[in-house]
Structure formats: C-alpha cells, structure tokens
C-alpha positions in Angstrom: -12.8 10.0 -92.2 -12.7 7.3 -89.3 -12.3 3.7 -90.2 -15.6 1.6 -91.1 -14.7 -0.7 -88.0 -14.5 2.4 -85.7 -17.5 1.6 -83.7 -15.7 -1.6 -82.5 -12.9 0.5 -81.3 -15.1 2.4 -79.4 -17.1 -0.2 -77.5 -13.9 -2.2 -76.7 -12.9 0.9 -74.7 -15.8 0.8 -73.0 -15.4 -3.1 -72.2 -11.8 -2.3 -71.0 -12.7 0.5 -68.9 -15.3 -1.0 -66.8 -13.6 -3.9 -66.7 -10.9 -2.1 -64.9 -13.8 -0.6 -63.0 -15.0 -3.8 -61.9 -11.8 -5.0 -60.9 -11.4 -1.9 -58.4 -14.5 -2.8 -57.1 -13.6 -6.3 -56.2 -10.4 -5.0 -54.9 -12.4 -2.6 -52.3 -14.7 -5.3 -51.5 -11.9 -7.8 -50.6 -10.2 -5.1 -48.1 -13.5 -4.1 -46.6 -11.9 -5.5 -43.3 -8.3 -4.5 -43.9 -6.9 -2.2 -41.5 -5.7 1.4 -43.1 -7.1 0.1 -46.4 -8.3 3.2 -48.3 -10.9 2.9 -51.1 -9.7 3.0 -54.7 -11.4 4.7 -57.6 -10.7 4.1 -61.1 -10.4 7.6 -62.8 -11.9 7.8 -66.4 -12.0 10.4 -69.2 -13.4 10.7 -72.6 -10.7 9.6 -75.0 -9.1 12.5 -77.4 -11.5 13.2 -80.3 -10.5 12.1 -83.9 -10.5 14.7 -86.2 -12.4 13.8 -89.4 -12.4 16.7 -91.6 -16.1 16.6 -91.9 -18.9 19.5 -90.9 -19.0 18.2 -87.7 -15.3 18.3 -87.1 -14.6 15.4 -84.8 -15.9 12.1 -83.0 -15.4 10.6 -79.9 -13.2 7.6 -79.8 -14.7 6.1 -76.4 -13.5 6.2 -72.9 -9.7 6.0 -71.1 -9.1 4.9 -67.5 -6.7 7.3 -66.3 -5.6 6.0 -63.1 -7.0 4.0 -60.1 -6.2 6.0 -57.1 -6.9 5.8 -53.5 -9.6 8.3 -52.0 -8.2 10.2 -49.0 -8.3 13.6 -48.0 -4.7 15.4 -47.1 -6.8 17.7 -44.3 -8.5 15.3 -42.6 -5.1 13.1 -42.2 -3.4 16.1 -40.7 -6.2 16.6 -38.4 -6.1 13.2 -37.0 -2.2 12.7 -36.7 -2.6 16.1 -34.7 -5.2 14.7 -32.4 -3.4 11.3 -32.0 -0.3 12.7 -30.0 -2.9 14.0 -27.5 -4.8 10.8 -27.6 -1.3 8.9 -26.7 -0.2 11.6 -24.1 -3.5 11.1 -22.1 -4.1 7.3 -22.5 -0.8 6.3 -20.9 -0.6 9.1 -18.5 -4.3 7.6 -17.0 -2.7 4.0 -17.5 0.0 5.4 -14.9 -1.9 7.8 -12.8 -4.4 4.9 -11.7 -1.5 2.8 -10.6 -0.2 5.3 -8.5 -3.5 6.2 -7.0 -3.7 2.4 -6.2 -0.7 3.2 -3.7 -2.8 5.5 -1.7 -5.9 3.6 -1.6 -7.1 2.8 2.1 -10.2 0.9 2.1 -11.8 -2.4 3.2 -9.8 -4.3 0.7 -6.8 -2.2 0.8 -5.2 -1.4 4.4 -3.4 1.9 3.6 -2.1 5.0 5.7 -5.1 6.0 7.4 -5.8 2.4 8.8 -1.9 2.2 9.5 -1.6 5.4 11.1 -4.8 4.9 13.2 -3.6 1.9 14.5 -0.3 3.1 15.8 -2.1 5.8 17.4 -4.5 3.4 18.7 -1.7 1.4 20.4 -0.1 4.6 21.7 -3.3 5.2 23.5 -3.3 1.9 25.0 0.2 2.2 26.1 -0.7 5.3 27.7 -2.3 3.5 30.5 -0.1 1.0 30.6 3.1 2.3 30.0 4.8 -0.1 32.2 3.8 -3.2 30.4 6.4 -5.0 27.9 3.6 -6.3 25.8 1.9 -2.9 25.3 5.4 -1.4 24.5 5.8 -4.3 22.0 2.3 -3.9 20.4 3.2 -0.2 19.8 6.5 -0.6 18.8 5.2 -3.8 16.1 2.6 -0.6 14.7 5.3 1.8 14.2 7.2 -1.4 12.1 4.1 -1.2 9.7 4.1 2.6 9.7 7.5 2.5 8.4 6.8 -0.6 6.4 3.8 0.9 4.3 6.4 3.6 3.0 9.1 0.9 2.2 6.3 -0.9 0.0 5.1 2.6 -1.1 8.2 3.6 -2.4 9.4 0.2 -3.9 6.1 0.3 -5.9 6.6 3.8 -7.1 9.9 2.6 -8.3 8.9 -0.4 -9.9 6.3 2.4 -11.9 8.9 4.5 -12.6 11.3 1.8 -13.9 8.3 0.6 -15.8 8.0 4.0 -17.5 11.7 3.8 -18.3 11.3 0.8 -20.2 8.7 1.7 -22.0 10.8 4.8 -23.2 13.3 2.7 -24.5 10.7 0.4 -26.4 9.1 3.4 -27.5 12.5 4.9 -28.9 12.6 0.9 -31.0 9.6 1.4 -32.4 10.2 5.0 -33.4 13.5 3.8 -35.3 11.6 0.9 -36.9 9.1 2.9 -38.2 11.2 5.5 -39.5 13.4 2.9 -41.4 9.9 1.2 -43.0 8.8 4.8 -43.9 12.1 5.2 -45.8 11.8 1.8 -47.4 8.2 2.5 -48.6 9.0 6.1 -50.1 11.7 4.2 -52.3 9.1 1.5 -53.3 6.6 3.9 -53.9 8.7 6.3 -56.2 9.8 3.6 -58.3 6.6 2.6 -59.0 4.9 6.4 -59.6 8.0 7.5 -61.5 7.0 5.1 -64.1 3.4 6.2 -64.7 1.9 3.7 -61.7 0.6 4.8 -58.6 1.3 2.8 -55.4 -1.9 2.7 -53.6 -1.0 -0.3 -51.5 2.4 1.1 -50.4 0.7 4.6 -49.6 -2.0 2.8 -47.4 1.0 1.1 -45.3 3.0 4.4 -45.0 -0.1 6.2 -43.7 -0.9 3.2 -41.2 2.7 3.8 -39.8 1.9 7.5 -39.9 -0.8 6.5 -37.7 0.7 4.6 -35.3 4.0 7.4 -35.1 1.7 10.3 -34.1 0.5 8.5 -31.3 4.0 8.4 -29.8 5.5 11.9 -30.9 3.8 15.2 -32.3 4.4 14.0 -36.2 4.3 16.5 -39.1 4.3 15.0 -43.0 5.0 16.8 -46.0 5.0 15.6 -49.7 6.2 17.5 -52.7 6.4 16.5 -56.4 10.0 16.3 -57.9 10.2 18.6 -60.6 12.1 18.1 -63.9 15.3 20.1 -63.8 15.1 20.7 -67.3 11.5 21.5 -67.7 10.6 22.9 -63.9 7.1 22.9 -64.8 6.8 18.8 -65.7 6.7 16.4 -62.6 8.5 13.5 -62.8 6.1 11.1 -60.8 8.6 10.7 -57.9 7.9 12.4 -54.4 10.0 14.2 -51.8 8.5 12.5 -48.6 9.4 14.1 -45.1 8.3 13.7 -41.6 9.1 15.6 -38.7 8.7 14.3 -35.0 9.0 17.1 -32.5 9.7 19.8 -35.4 12.8 17.4 -36.2 13.8 15.2 -39.2 12.9 12.0 -38.8 12.8 10.8 -42.4 14.0 12.7 -45.6 12.7 10.5 -48.6 15.1 7.4 -48.5 17.2 8.6 -45.5 16.3 8.5 -42.4 17.5 9.5 -38.8 17.5 7.2 -35.6 17.3 7.7 -31.9 19.1 6.1 -29.0 18.8 5.9 -25.1 21.5 7.0 -23.1 21.6 6.3 -19.4 22.5 8.9 -17.0 25.4 9.2 -15.6 23.9 10.4 -12.3 20.5 10.5 -10.6 18.6 13.8 -11.1 16.3 13.4 -7.9 17.5 11.7 -4.7 14.8 8.5 -5.0 15.3 8.3 -8.9 16.3 4.5 -10.2 19.6 4.2 -11.4 20.1 4.0 -14.9 17.3 6.4 -16.4 17.3 6.7 -20.1 17.9 10.5 -21.8 17.1 10.2 -25.5 19.1 11.5 -28.2 19.7 11.6 -31.9 22.2 8.8 -32.9 24.2 10.7 -35.6 24.4 14.1 -34.1 24.3 13.0 -30.0 21.7 16.5 -29.7 19.1 15.5 -27.3 15.3 14.6 -28.1 13.7 16.7 -25.4 10.8 14.4 -25.7 9.6 15.6 -22.2 9.4 19.5 -23.0 6.5 21.1 -22.3 6.0 21.6 -26.1 5.8 18.0 -26.6 2.9 15.5 -26.5 2.2 12.0 -27.6 2.9 8.5 -25.4 6.6 9.5 -25.0 5.7 12.4 -23.6 3.3 11.2 -20.9 6.2 8.7 -19.7 8.6 11.2 -19.1 5.8 13.3 -17.3 5.4 9.9 -15.1 8.8 9.0 -14.7 10.8 12.8 -14.1 7.5 14.9 -13.3 8.7 17.1 -10.2 5.6 19.7 -10.2 8.6 22.1 -11.1 10.3 21.5 -7.8 13.9 20.7 -8.8 16.7 22.6 -7.2 17.8 26.0 -8.6 20.0 28.9 -7.1 22.9 31.5 -8.4 26.1 29.8 -8.8 29.3 31.6 -7.1 32.3 30.0 -7.6 34.3 29.8 -4.4 37.2 27.9 -5.7 38.3 25.9 -8.8 36.6 22.6 -7.2 34.1 24.2 -5.1 30.7 26.2 -6.2 28.5 27.7 -4.0 24.6 28.1 -4.7 22.9 31.1 -3.1 19.0 32.3 -3.1 18.3 28.4 -3.2 14.8 27.3 -4.1 15.1 24.5 -1.7 15.4 26.1 2.0 14.2 23.5 4.0 16.1 19.8 4.9 12.8 18.2 4.9 12.0 19.4 1.2 15.7 18.6 0.0 15.2 16.2 -3.3 18.9 16.3 -4.9 20.8 13.3 -4.4 24.2 13.2 -2.8 26.0 12.6 -5.7 25.0 14.2 -9.0 25.5 17.0 -11.7 25.0 20.7 -11.5 23.9 22.6 -14.7 25.4 26.1 -15.1 24.9 28.0 -18.2 24.3 24.9 -20.1 27.1 22.8 -19.2 26.9 19.9 -17.0 29.4 19.8 -13.7 29.6 16.5 -11.5 29.9 16.8 -8.1 30.9 14.3 -5.4 28.9 15.7 -2.3 27.5 19.0 -1.1 26.9 20.8 2.4 24.7 23.5 3.4 24.4 26.4 6.0 21.7 27.3 8.3 20.3 30.3 9.6 19.2 31.1 13.0 15.3 29.8 11.8 16.9 26.6 10.8 16.2 27.7 7.1 19.1 26.9 4.2 20.9 29.7 3.1 23.4 28.6 0.7 24.7 24.8 -0.7 28.2 24.0 -1.4 28.9 21.7 -4.0 32.3 19.9 -4.5 33.0 19.0 -7.8 34.7 16.0 -9.6 36.6 18.0 -11.8 38.7 21.3 -11.3 37.0 24.2 -13.3 39.5 26.3 -15.5 39.9 29.6 -15.3 37.5 30.4 -18.4 35.2 27.8 -16.7 35.0 30.0 -13.4 34.1 33.1 -15.3 31.3 31.4 -17.4 30.2 30.0 -14.0 30.3 32.9 -11.6 27.2 34.4 -11.2 24.5 32.0 -13.4 21.8 30.1 -12.7 22.6 26.6 -11.5 20.3 23.8 -11.3 19.8 20.0 -10.7 17.7 18.3 -13.5 15.2 20.3 -15.2 12.1 21.9 -14.1 9.1 19.3 -15.2 5.5 20.8 -13.9 3.5 17.9 -13.6 3.3 15.5 -10.7 5.1 12.1 -11.5 6.9 10.1 -9.4 10.1 12.1 -8.1 6.9 14.5 -6.7 5.1 11.5 -5.0 8.5 10.3 -3.7 9.8 13.9 -2.5 6.1 14.6 -0.6 6.3 11.3 1.2 9.9 12.4 2.2 9.0 15.6 3.3 6.4 14.4 5.3 8.6 11.5 6.6 11.2 14.1 7.9 9.0 16.2 9.7 7.2 13.5 11.2 10.1 11.5 12.5 12.2 14.6 13.4 9.3 15.6 15.9 9.0 12.1 17.0 12.3 11.6 17.6 12.9 15.0 19.6 9.9 13.9 22.1 11.4 10.6 22.4 15.0 12.1 22.9 13.6 14.2 25.8 12.7 11.0 28.2 13.9 8.0 29.7 13.3 4.1 29.0 11.6 1.9 31.5 15.1 1.5 33.3 15.3 5.2 34.0 18.3 5.2 31.5 18.5 8.7 30.0 18.9 9.2 26.3 21.8 11.6 25.5 19.7 14.0 23.4 22.6 16.8 24.0 24.4 14.6 21.5 21.6 15.1 19.4 21.5 19.2 19.5 25.5 18.9 18.6 25.2 17.1 15.4 27.4 14.4 16.2 26.8 11.2 14.8 24.4 9.2 16.5 22.6 5.9 15.6 20.0 3.5 16.2 20.6 3.4 20.2 19.5 6.9 20.2 17.0 7.3 17.8 13.4 5.7 17.4 13.0 6.3 13.6 16.3 6.5 11.4 17.6 5.1 8.1 17.9 1.5 7.8 21.6 0.9 8.0 22.7 -3.0 8.6 26.1 -1.3 10.2 24.6 0.1 12.9 21.6 -2.0 14.1 19.1 -1.3 11.5 19.1 2.6 12.4 21.3 5.2 10.5 22.2 8.5 12.4 19.7 11.2 12.8 21.5 14.4 13.4 20.2 17.8 12.1 21.7 17.5 8.8 21.4 13.7 8.1 17.4 13.9 8.1 17.8 14.7 4.4 19.4 11.0 4.0 16.2 9.5 5.5 13.6 8.7 2.8 10.7 6.5 2.5 12.9 3.8 0.8 14.8 3.3 4.1 12.8 4.6 7.4 12.6 1.8 10.0 12.1 1.7 13.8 14.7 1.3 16.0 15.7 -2.3 16.0 17.0 -2.1 19.6 13.5 -1.3 20.7 12.3 -4.2 19.0 14.6 -6.6 20.7 14.2 -4.6 24.2 11.0 -2.8 24.1 11.9 -1.5 27.9 14.2 1.0 26.0 11.3 2.9 24.5 11.0 6.2 26.6 7.5 6.8 27.6 8.0 9.8 29.9 10.7 12.3 31.0 13.0 12.5 33.5 11.3 10.0 36.5 10.6 11.6 40.1 9.3 10.0 42.8 5.6 10.7 42.3 5.7 9.9 38.5 6.9 5.9 38.6 7.4 3.8 36.0 3.8 4.2 34.3 4.0 7.7 34.0 3.3 8.7 30.3 3.7 12.5 29.8 6.0 11.9 26.5 3.0 9.5 25.1 0.7 12.4 25.2 3.2 14.6 23.4 3.4 12.1 20.9 -0.5 11.8 20.6 -0.8 15.0 19.4 1.6 14.3 16.4 -1.3 12.8 15.0 -3.7 15.7 14.5 -2.6 18.9 16.7 0.5 19.5 15.3 1.4 21.2 12.0 3.9 19.2 10.1 3.4 18.7 6.4 1.8 21.3 3.9 0.0 23.4 6.6 -1.8 19.9 8.2 -1.1 17.1 10.4 -0.3 13.5 10.3 -3.5 12.2 9.6 -3.9 14.9 6.9 -1.0 13.3 4.7 -3.4 11.0 2.9 -5.6 13.6 2.0 -3.0 15.8 0.5 -1.3 12.8 -1.7 -5.1 11.5 -2.8 -6.1 15.0 -3.5 -3.0 15.3 -5.8 -3.1 11.9 -7.4 -7.2 12.1 -7.6 -6.6 15.7 -9.8 -4.1 14.4 -12.0 -6.1 11.1 -12.7 -9.4 12.9 -13.3 -7.6 15.5 -15.8 -5.9 12.5 -17.8 -9.5 10.5 -17.9 -11.6 13.8 -18.9 -9.0 15.1 -21.7 -8.6 11.6 -22.7 -12.3 11.0 -23.4 -12.2 14.6 -24.8 -9.5 13.7 -27.5 -11.0 10.1 -28.3 -14.5 11.9 -29.1 -12.6 13.9 -31.3 -10.7 10.8 -32.5 -13.9 9.3 -33.6 -15.5 12.2 -35.2 -12.2 12.7 -37.3 -12.0 9.0 -38.0 -15.8 9.0 -39.2 -14.8 11.8 -41.5 -11.9 9.7 -43.0 -13.7 6.9 -43.3 -16.7 8.8 -45.2 -13.8 9.5 -47.8 -11.5 6.9 -47.7 -13.6 3.8 -46.2 -15.0 1.0 -48.2 -18.8 1.2 -47.7 -20.0 -2.4 -48.4 -23.7 -1.0 -50.0 -22.0 1.8 -51.9 -19.5 -1.0 -53.4 -22.5 -3.1 -54.4 -24.2 -0.6 -56.1 -21.0 -0.1 -58.2 -21.1 -3.7 -59.0 -24.4 -3.3 -60.6 -23.7 0.1 -62.2 -20.5 -1.3 -63.8 -22.0 -4.3 -64.5 -24.6 -2.8 -66.8 -21.9 -0.6 -68.4 -20.2 -3.5 -69.5 -23.1 -5.2 -70.6 -24.0 -2.0 -72.7 -20.1 -2.3 -74.3 -21.0 -5.7 -74.9 -24.3 -5.2 -76.4 -22.9 -2.2 -78.3 -20.1 -4.8 -79.8 -23.2 -7.3 -80.5 -25.0 -4.9 -82.7 -21.7 -3.5 -84.6 -20.8 -7.2 -85.8 -24.3 -7.5 -87.1 -24.0 -4.5 -88.7 -20.8 -4.9 -90.3 -22.2 -9.0 -91.0 -24.7 -7.3 -92.9 -22.3 -5.1 -95.0 -19.7 -8.0 -95.7 -22.4 -10.6 -96.4 -25.4 -8.7 -98.2 -23.6 -5.8 -99.9 -22.7 -6.4 -103.4 -19.8 -5.2 -105.1 
C-alpha cells in the first residue's frame, strides 16, 4: 500500500506542474510583441499509477509536466513560405516597374517624349516659313538636340536601374549565404539541446524566422526528419536532420551549408547592357544557380527579370561552321538592322557551350532583310568541336520572357534607328543654305561617312561629335549615343531644307521640310505606327507590367494576411487568453497548496493526537 504521506507527494506534483504552467504563461506574456515568437505550452499528463495490491488495483500519483513546447502548424508554415516567394517577386518587380514608368511619363511636372517631339516638329513648322532665317534654323537644331538628349537621359536612367538591380542581386546572394550559415549553426544548437531531452523553443523560432526571410528571396523547401537509433530503428535520438532547399537545390543539410557566389560576366549579353553584370554560381561546384529561370520566384527572380528581361527576343539561329574561326548563323531570329540587340563583342552559346566572338558581319537580301550572320571567333574550333557545333541551335543570351531593361532599351534603339535613318535619308537629298549638295551617293555605297554628311548620328569625339551612319552602322546608333550634328549646331546654314535648288525655288524653298514633317504622324516606322505613337507603345508596355505587378502583389499580400492569421491563431500569443490562463493556473496552484495544508492538518492530527 502507499505511504502514509503519499498525499503530500501528489499535492506537490500539482504545485510543480502549475508553477511550470505559470512560468510558461509569464514567458508568453513577456514575448507578446516579440517578432517570430511562437506561443509555448506546458504539456501535462497524469503520472504513472502506483500498484498497491488492493481490490482497487492502483492509485494515481499526481501530474507530470512532460514538455514545454511551442505551438506551430507545419502545414500553415509551408503554405506561408510558398506564398512568400510570390510576394517577394511582385513587390520587387512593382518597385522597379514604377521606376521605369517614371522615365516615360509626360505631364505638367515632367516634360517627356511627346512634349519634346511636338516642340521639335513645331520648330520645323516655323522653319518651313522661314527656311532662309538662321535663327529659325538654330531653333529647330536646338529642338533636335533636346530630342537626342531625352533619349540619352532615359538611357542613363534605365542603366542606373539595371545597375541597382545588379547590386541588389549581389546583396541578396550575401543575405542567402548569411541565412544559410545561421540556420546550420542553429541546427547544431537545437540538436545539442534536444538530444538531451529538452526542446529548443526559442532557437526553433529564430530558425523559422530565418526561413520566413529566405522564402521571400527564393522559393524555399524545408524538411525535418528525426534521427533514429542505429541499434533500435524504432527509437528516436531526439536529434533531427534538417534540410533547406532553394530552387530545388540543397542549401543547408543539417550542420553543413552551401554558399553562392556572384561572378561578373565576361561579355555583355545585350548591346546596351552595363558592364560587369553578375551570374550566380554555387561556390563549391561552380554550377550555375538559375535564379532567373521561369520556374523560380522570389525577389531574386524579380531582380533578374528587371535586369535581363528581353521579352523572349534574344538572338537565335542555326549554326553553320565556315572554318575553324568562323561560324555562320542562318535563319536568324533578328532580320532587321533596326532590331539588332547583340553586342559587338560577345558570346555565342551552341550546344550548351560558350564561344567568344570578336566581331560579326551580316548579309542582306534585296529587300534589306538580314539572311545570315558571320561571327569571328576568339579561339579556333577543334575538329571535334566543329562536328558538335555544325547544325546546332546558336543563341546569344537567354530568352527571358518578361519586359525588363534590355527590352525597353532595344525598343528605344529600334525606334531611333528607324526614325534617324529616314530623317537622314531626307536630309541627304538636299542642299544647304549655301547651295552645297550633300554627297548622298557615298551613303548609298556604304562608305565611311561622318558628321558632315548626317544630321543624326552616334556621338564620337573623333569626328566632331557624330559617327558615320552608313546602312550597316545604324546598328551602332543607340539611345546612349545619339546626337544631332555638331557641324550644324556651329553652322546652321549647313542644314538642308530643300532639294537641289532651281532659279524658281530660291533660298526659302522648304520641300524637304515637308517631307520631314511627315515623319511625325504620316510615316510608319515603329511597331506599325508613326513617331508620335512611340510613347503610347512604351507607356502601354510598362503600364501593363506595372498594373500586373500591382494586382498580383495585392493578391498575394491578401493570401499572406490570411495565412498569417491562420498561423497566429495557433502560434500567436493572445493577451486575453494568457490572462485567462493566469487565473486558471493560479487557481490550480492554490488548490494544490490547499491540499498540502489539509494534508498537513491530517498528519498533525495523526501524529500529535493518536496514542500508541
């Protein structure tokens, strides 16, 4: 039978159990505003019964606190982490799309493309009536300089956005590495505590908070598997294997973790790319981490989309080996000079391997379409490589089917090349105020001409500020370098306003000006529209992407709010609930104390007043 004083043991177990419960409640209350903290709960079970060899068989022995554990629901955690990558993707994309949108705004507070274009053609209309007036000529030339400066400034702004995204990619990689190291260290600390029978609640909260942060950057998968005793497979040791995957690849494997590195590209992928854009690789294996692939999400994916997005319009074609140092690409995806986006020096990717080229040329058909490109390689191909390359798909860069900086750059370049080539063609047909003709025959034959022969060209200090604009060289004209002829700026009389003068026409004839005026609204030169439709195309593109990012961001934020509510309904600390627990556990503690007091009186009666 049990001891005479067994009741004290039972009552003291209640005191101990509810003291722990009160301490746990106090801890919850003190952490009610702690970010990432999960509510803790003291778990109690009835103590093992004591066999007393009586008719009733066994008696209870009190209560035992088995553990103090955090309350978390793994299902909601996983759903939350899955949603976070989409939140990170669209939050980051919206931020950058709004920055891009600012460069195409045209309103009272921001003089944009339409205002500048209208000003230029208004000045042209004024010049029509005063073509012999030097001041009118100077006014028009000044407006063309503003036209070129607008694109120069827009290019600089977009380049800055691209560089900012590139630097943010580097910061994100550093953050991923830091999180991986912290998780691996926490895994070790958690296992040390739990293998001894404890439960590392606070450390687990810290780890979950790191996963919350990581899942916003890249898609994150988490797995926790108990470590079994090798001698007794059904027995758990208390430790756990904890793995974290990003993009389907292991980042943390319990105590070990991998790191990512940023490696600057050897060559540019797009003609207008900034130098030194980063690719991400695994430090140990050197394999590429495709953060920008279509299967990825998260803020890192958004950064790659903004930095590299080309709307799927990268250069592709079929490779044909001409000799050990030349590869011809036939059936190219880019068949117009205006649409060319590849850098002068870059990298061809064929059959999964990269081949650097030093320059390239192209062939035109009778209609002016490009039929093939010939790339001159930096290193000679071996016989084996020639066999592997011939007939395979060749590409420059990757197809990134979103509208990012490269896409908007290429659209500006395409518009400018079409507009300036038509503008220059008209100007080359005429005479200046002195009656001197422009040598437009040289233009047709494609010889090297410079600023004195073209009104719009590529900025080049070696040639008075304007580069040659032969048929092939319009590829080299971009938003970064377009400028008006500095020769005309210095000598306005050099501007051609009429075709070859006759005795009847005189110096005030303006037939060329009438042809130039048609470029604004009456000439198809960009995406099936005229010059004044350029801004509408750009605004349409960027507004669609901005609106899409805004809508999806809000949708995923709403889902985030719902999931957070569900998570907090389980793991959150509710002040009212804790207050009720305080009263409940206080009453239980007081009852256990009262039980000891009653038992003390009984034992006092037994000892003091019972004779032997």
